[in-house]
C-alpha positions in Angstrom: 2.0 -126.0 -10.9 4.6 -124.7 -8.5 2.0 -122.6 -6.8 -0.2 -125.8 -6.1 3.0 -127.7 -4.8 3.9 -124.5 -2.3 0.3 -124.4 -0.9 0.2 -128.1 -0.3 3.6 -128.2 1.3 2.5 -125.2 3.4 -0.5 -126.9 4.6 1.4 -130.1 5.5 4.1 -128.2 7.4 1.2 -126.2 9.2 -0.4 -129.5 10.0 2.7 -131.1 11.5 3.4 -128.0 13.6 -0.4 -128.3 14.6 0.4 -132.1 15.5 3.4 -131.0 17.5 1.7 -128.5 19.4 -1.1 -131.2 20.3 1.5 -134.2 21.0 3.7 -131.9 23.5 0.4 -130.2 24.9 2.0 -126.7 24.5 0.2 -123.6 26.2 -3.1 -123.2 24.2 -3.3 -119.5 25.3 -0.1 -118.6 23.5 -1.1 -116.5 20.6 0.9 -118.4 18.0 -0.8 -121.6 19.1 -4.0 -120.0 18.9 -3.5 -118.7 15.4 -2.4 -122.1 14.1 -5.5 -123.6 15.9 -7.8 -120.9 14.0 -6.2 -121.5 10.7 -5.8 -125.3 10.6 -9.1 -126.3 12.4 -11.3 -125.6 9.4 -9.0 -128.0 7.2 -9.3 -130.8 10.0 -12.9 -130.3 10.5 -13.5 -130.7 6.9 -11.2 -133.7 6.4 -10.9 -135.6 9.5 -12.3 -139.0 9.7 -10.9 -140.4 13.0 -12.1 -139.6 16.5 -8.4 -139.2 17.7 -7.2 -135.7 16.7 -3.5 -136.7 16.4 -4.3 -139.5 14.1 -6.6 -137.0 12.0 -3.8 -134.6 11.8 -1.3 -137.1 10.6 -3.8 -139.0 8.0 -4.6 -135.5 6.7 -1.0 -134.5 6.3 -0.3 -137.8 4.6 -3.2 -137.5 2.4 -2.3 -134.1 1.1 1.3 -135.4 0.4 -0.3 -138.5 -1.3 -2.2 -136.1 -3.6 0.8 -134.1 -4.5 2.8 -137.3 -5.4 -0.2 -138.6 -7.3 -0.1 -135.4 -9.4 3.5 -135.3 -10.3 4.4 -139.0 -10.2 1.1 -141.0 -10.3 1.6 -142.6 -13.6 5.0 -144.4 -12.5 4.2 -145.7 -9.2 1.6 -147.6 -7.6 -0.9 -146.1 -5.0 0.6 -148.1 -2.1 4.3 -146.9 -3.0 3.0 -143.4 -3.2 1.1 -143.6 0.2 4.1 -145.3 1.7 6.5 -142.5 0.3 4.0 -139.8 1.6 3.7 -141.4 5.0 7.5 -141.7 5.3 7.9 -138.1 4.2 5.5 -136.9 6.9 7.4 -138.8 9.6 10.7 -137.2 8.5 9.2 -133.7 8.4 8.1 -134.4 12.0 11.7 -135.4 13.0 13.2 -132.4 11.1 10.7 -130.0 12.7 11.6 -131.4 16.2 15.4 -131.1 15.3 14.9 -127.3 14.1 13.0 -126.6 17.3 15.6 -128.1 19.7 18.4 -126.2 17.6 16.3 -123.0 18.1 15.8 -123.7 21.9 19.6 -124.2 22.1 20.2 -120.7 20.4 17.6 -118.9 22.3 18.9 -120.1 25.7 22.2 -118.6 24.7 20.7 -115.3 22.9 17.6 -114.4 24.6 17.1 -116.5 27.9 13.7 -115.8 29.6 12.3 -113.9 26.7 8.7 -113.3 26.8 8.0 -113.3 23.4 5.2 -115.9 22.3 7.5 -117.7 19.7 10.4 -117.9 22.1 8.2 -119.2 25.0 6.8 -122.0 22.5 10.2 -122.9 21.1 11.5 -123.1 24.7 8.5 -125.2 25.8 8.7 -127.6 23.3 12.4 -128.1 23.2 12.3 -128.4 27.1 9.8 -131.3 26.7 11.9 -133.0 24.0 15.1 -132.6 26.1 13.4 -133.7 29.3 13.9 -137.4 29.0 17.3 -137.2 28.1 18.2 -135.0 30.8 16.9 -137.4 33.4 19.7 -139.8 32.5 22.5 -137.2 31.6 22.8 -134.4 34.1 24.4 -130.9 33.2 28.2 -131.0 33.6 29.2 -127.9 35.4 26.5 -125.8 34.1 27.1 -127.2 30.3 24.0 -129.1 29.2 24.9 -131.7 26.4 21.5 -133.2 26.2 20.7 -131.5 23.0 23.8 -133.0 21.4 22.3 -136.5 22.1 18.8 -135.5 20.8 20.1 -134.0 17.7 22.2 -137.1 16.9 19.2 -139.4 17.6 16.9 -137.3 15.4 19.5 -137.2 12.5 19.8 -141.0 12.8 16.1 -141.4 12.6 16.0 -139.1 9.5 18.5 -141.1 7.8 16.7 -144.3 8.4 13.5 -143.1 7.2 15.0 -141.6 4.2 16.8 -145.0 3.4 13.5 -146.7 3.6 11.9 -144.0 1.4 14.8 -144.3 -1.2 14.5 -148.3 -1.2 10.7 -147.8 -2.1 11.4 -145.7 -5.1 
């Protein structure tokens, strides 16, 4: 039972990372992105129903979460409630992954700035693209960039908002 839960959760995490890679149009030639593409593409080609790639990724992730919830709590809740909870969990997972990527980008900018490792380049690329809209309005103050603070607060508030909606459904 727990192995099935772990496998489905890993698939959902992989799908959401792949969604982030496609959403932010990261460097496809990065070995990490190429590896994720090789792993996730068979799942998506088998299960995708929509012509838009991003919609397919989200739909498949929600479907996996729905199947997991149906397996554990199917008799207590209706299918609509389980689908809504699965969708909210996928949205919360997206915001949490972005949050951790931004935190990782901030830490990497202190510890290993300009590193050529593929994971470091990927994290810095995604966090740069997430922080860019905020940096347009809030410039750095004397070499100190405070834009990650605003992004982290915003992402935490979105996570709390969707968590409150999720808990009101259950």
